[in-house]
C-alpha positions as CSV (number, residue, x, y, z in Angstrom):
1,X,0.0,0.0,0.0
2,X,1.4,3.4,-0.9
3,X,2.1,5.8,1.9
4,X,0.4,9.2,2.2
5,X,2.8,11.7,0.5
6,X,2.0,14.3,3.1
7,X,3.1,11.9,5.9
8,X,6.2,11.0,4.0
9,X,7.1,14.6,3.5
10,X,6.7,15.5,7.1
11,X,8.6,12.4,8.2
12,X,11.6,13.4,6.0
13,X,11.5,16.9,7.3
14,X,11.3,15.8,11.0
15,X,14.2,13.4,10.7
16,X,16.4,15.9,8.8
17,X,15.8,18.8,11.1
18,X,16.0,16.9,14.3
19,X,19.6,16.1,13.2
20,X,20.6,19.5,11.7
21,X,18.9,22.3,13.5
22,X,21.4,22.7,16.3
23,X,24.5,22.1,14.2
24,X,27.1,24.8,13.8
25,X,26.8,24.6,10.1
26,X,23.1,25.3,10.2
27,X,23.4,28.2,12.6
28,X,26.2,29.7,10.4
29,X,24.1,29.6,7.2
30,X,20.8,30.8,8.7
31,X,22.0,33.5,11.1
32,X,21.4,37.0,9.6
33,X,21.0,39.7,12.3
34,X,20.2,42.5,9.9
35,X,17.4,40.5,8.3
36,X,16.2,39.4,11.7
37,X,15.9,42.9,13.0
38,X,13.9,43.9,9.9
39,X,11.5,41.0,10.5
40,X,11.0,41.8,14.1
41,X,10.3,45.5,13.3
42,X,7.6,44.2,10.8
43,X,5.9,42.5,13.8
44,X,5.8,45.8,15.7
45,X,5.4,44.0,19.1
46,X,3.6,45.6,22.1
47,X,3.4,44.5,25.7
48,X,0.9,41.7,26.4
49,X,0.7,40.7,22.8
50,X,1.0,37.0,21.7
51,X,3.2,35.9,18.8
52,X,3.9,32.6,17.0
53,X,7.2,31.7,15.5
54,X,6.0,29.1,13.0
55,X,8.7,26.6,12.1
56,X,10.9,27.9,14.9
57,X,13.7,25.5,14.2
58,X,16.6,26.3,16.5
59,X,14.7,29.2,18.1
60,X,16.7,31.9,16.4
61,X,13.7,34.1,15.7
62,X,11.5,33.2,18.6
63,X,14.1,33.6,21.3
64,X,15.3,36.9,19.9
65,X,11.7,38.1,19.9
66,X,11.3,37.0,23.5
67,X,14.6,38.6,24.6
68,X,14.0,42.0,22.9
69,X,10.3,42.3,23.9
70,X,10.0,40.7,27.4
71,X,6.4,42.1,27.8
72,X,5.2,39.8,25.0
73,X,4.4,36.1,25.0
74,X,6.0,33.9,22.3
75,X,5.2,30.4,21.1
76,X,7.8,28.5,19.0
77,X,6.2,25.7,17.0
78,X,7.9,23.0,15.0
79,X,7.7,19.4,14.0
80,X,11.2,18.5,15.2
81,X,10.6,17.4,18.8
82,X,14.2,16.6,19.7
83,X,15.4,19.9,18.5
84,X,12.7,21.7,20.4
85,X,13.9,20.2,23.6
86,X,17.2,21.8,23.1
87,X,15.4,25.1,22.6
88,X,13.6,24.6,25.9
89,X,16.9,23.9,27.7
90,X,18.5,27.0,26.1
91,X,15.5,29.2,27.1
92,X,15.8,28.0,30.7
93,X,19.5,28.8,30.7
94,X,18.8,32.3,29.5
95,X,15.9,32.7,31.9
96,X,13.4,33.5,29.1
97,X,10.1,33.0,30.9
98,X,8.0,34.5,28.1
99,X,8.6,31.8,25.5
100,X,7.3,28.2,25.2
101,X,8.0,25.6,22.6
102,X,5.6,23.0,21.3
103,X,5.6,20.4,18.6
104,X,2.8,20.0,16.0
105,X,1.9,17.9,13.0
106,X,2.9,20.3,10.3
107,X,-0.7,20.9,9.1
108,X,-3.0,22.3,11.8
109,X,-2.0,24.9,14.3
110,X,-2.9,23.9,17.9
111,X,-4.2,27.4,18.7
112,X,-7.7,28.9,19.0
113,X,-9.3,31.2,16.5
114,X,-7.9,34.8,16.7
115,X,-5.4,33.8,19.4
116,X,-2.4,35.6,17.9
117,X,-1.5,39.2,17.5
118,X,1.1,38.2,15.0
119,X,2.8,35.3,13.3
120,X,6.3,35.0,11.9
121,X,7.5,32.3,9.6
122,X,11.1,32.3,8.4
123,X,12.5,29.8,5.9
124,X,9.8,27.2,6.7
125,X,6.9,27.9,4.4
126,X,8.3,26.0,1.4
127,X,8.3,22.8,3.7
128,X,4.6,22.8,4.5
129,X,3.1,19.9,2.6
130,X,-0.4,21.5,2.3
131,X,0.5,25.1,2.1
132,X,-3.0,26.4,1.3
133,X,-4.3,24.6,4.4
134,X,-1.5,26.3,6.4
135,X,-2.5,29.7,5.1
136,X,-6.1,28.9,6.2
137,X,-4.7,28.1,9.6
138,X,-2.6,31.3,9.7
139,X,-5.7,33.3,8.8
140,X,-7.8,31.5,11.4
141,X,-5.4,32.1,14.3
142,X,-4.3,35.6,13.6
143,X,-6.8,38.2,14.8
144,X,-8.2,41.0,12.6
145,X,-5.6,43.7,12.0
146,X,-2.9,41.3,13.3
147,X,0.3,40.7,11.3
148,X,1.8,37.8,9.3
149,X,5.5,38.2,8.6
150,X,7.0,35.8,6.1
151,X,10.6,35.2,5.0
152,X,11.1,32.6,2.3
153,X,13.2,32.0,-0.8
154,X,11.9,33.2,-4.2
155,X,11.8,31.4,-7.5
156,X,13.5,33.5,-10.2
157,X,11.2,34.7,-13.0
158,X,13.4,33.2,-15.7
159,X,13.4,29.8,-14.0
160,X,10.8,28.3,-16.3
161,X,12.2,24.8,-15.9
162,X,11.6,24.9,-12.1
163,X,15.3,24.4,-11.3
164,X,15.0,25.8,-7.8
165,X,12.5,23.2,-6.7
166,X,14.3,20.3,-8.5
167,X,17.5,21.3,-6.7
168,X,15.9,21.5,-3.3
169,X,14.1,18.2,-3.7
170,X,17.4,16.4,-4.0
171,X,17.9,16.8,-0.3
172,X,15.7,14.6,1.8
173,X,14.3,17.3,4.0
174,X,10.6,17.4,3.1
175,X,10.9,20.3,0.6
176,X,7.6,21.0,-1.1
177,X,7.6,24.2,-3.1
178,X,9.3,27.6,-3.5
179,X,7.0,30.1,-5.2
180,X,7.5,33.1,-7.4
181,X,6.9,36.4,-5.6
182,X,3.7,37.3,-7.4
183,X,2.3,33.8,-7.0
184,X,2.8,34.0,-3.2
185,X,1.3,37.5,-2.9
186,X,-1.8,36.3,-4.8
187,X,-2.1,33.2,-2.7
188,X,-1.8,35.0,0.7
189,X,-4.3,37.8,-0.4
190,X,-6.9,35.1,-1.0
191,X,-6.7,34.2,2.7
192,X,-7.6,37.7,4.0
193,X,-4.3,39.5,4.2
194,X,-2.9,42.6,2.5
195,X,0.8,43.3,2.1
196,X,2.1,46.4,4.0
197,X,5.8,46.4,3.4
198,X,8.7,44.3,2.2
199,X,12.5,44.1,1.8
200,X,14.8,41.6,0.0
201,X,17.8,39.6,1.3
202,X,19.7,36.6,0.2
203,X,20.8,33.2,1.7
204,X,23.8,31.2,0.4
205,X,24.7,27.6,1.2
206,X,26.4,24.6,-0.3
207,X,25.7,21.0,-0.9
208,X,28.0,18.0,-1.4
209,X,28.3,17.2,-5.1
210,X,26.5,14.0,-6.2
211,X,25.7,12.6,-9.6
212,X,22.1,13.8,-9.3
213,X,23.2,17.4,-8.8
214,X,25.6,17.3,-11.7
215,X,22.9,15.9,-14.0
216,X,20.6,18.7,-13.0
217,X,23.2,21.4,-13.4
218,X,24.2,20.0,-16.8
219,X,20.6,20.1,-18.0
220,X,19.9,23.6,-16.8
221,X,20.4,26.7,-19.0
222,X,23.5,28.8,-17.9
223,X,21.3,31.9,-17.5
224,X,19.3,30.1,-14.8
225,X,22.4,28.9,-13.1
226,X,23.7,32.5,-13.2
227,X,20.5,33.7,-11.6
228,X,21.1,31.5,-8.6
229,X,24.9,32.3,-8.6
230,X,25.8,28.6,-8.9
231,X,29.5,27.8,-8.2
232,X,31.2,24.5,-7.8
233,X,34.5,22.7,-7.1
234,X,35.4,19.1,-7.0
235,X,33.4,18.5,-3.8
236,X,30.8,21.2,-3.3
237,X,28.1,23.2,-5.0
238,X,27.2,26.7,-3.8
239,X,23.9,28.4,-4.5
240,X,22.4,31.8,-3.5
241,X,18.6,32.3,-3.2
242,X,16.9,35.7,-3.3
243,X,14.6,35.9,-0.2
244,X,11.3,37.8,0.0
245,X,10.7,39.4,3.5
246,X,7.0,40.5,3.7
247,X,4.6,41.8,6.3
248,X,0.9,41.3,5.8
249,X,-2.0,42.7,7.8
250,X,-5.1,40.6,8.5
251,X,-8.2,42.3,7.0
252,X,-11.1,43.2,9.2
253,X,-13.5,41.2,7.1
254,X,-12.2,37.7,7.8
255,X,-13.0,35.5,4.7
256,X,-13.1,32.4,6.9
257,X,-15.7,33.8,9.3
258,X,-13.5,33.1,12.3
259,X,-13.7,34.7,15.7
260,X,-11.0,37.3,16.1
261,X,-10.3,37.4,19.8
262,X,-10.0,34.0,21.6
263,X,-7.0,34.5,23.9
264,X,-8.5,32.5,26.8
265,X,-8.5,29.1,25.1
266,X,-6.3,26.9,23.0
267,X,-7.2,23.7,21.3
């Protein structure tokens, strides 16, 4: 019997990120203080507000938010349970009492309707196996006029052969889809959000060379490889992705008909 592709994708992601999230290499690639401060300013936190760091990973965003805004409450949500326990230990060491970490299934958010003043999702959206359902969940849990801050790689406009998704899929980490900018904007707007502001950044990383990578690079037009700044030597391949950093505001007229203030209860 064939296994559910959603379950397979989440299982791959969970295994990979439990192993990688607290490695020095992961931290080195994903740390970007200038980008981080821009994302936190997009949230515009105030005392007694509640925020979700969705796909919190090693807690880089969530713990920074908790440290800089001690009057707020922060939830860090991820599928990688073992990695989350290390976050819990680190938060205790740093005496961060305004953040908690919780695992979830990668599909439904374990929060009540309208529970959040804001939600931030950095480098995780392209891993959600049912991303439209996740947008519904984000819309459901963020209150009217609350904020949704997203940071995710962008598919280049000239990438007509979908190189970026083929490249990402070669790593067994549950990758699903990287969107073009206009595709993502149109998608999010359907779920009751309007974009307020944005800025661009980049992320660069490398992969070990394998036959599958070489075949993909050989079959891809040089102009597309140049767009992603591909470099390689005998052992490694380097790639650079453009990143869209966006802040949306939840419209007053909630298209899902959800309650917009339910702080007193969680599912």
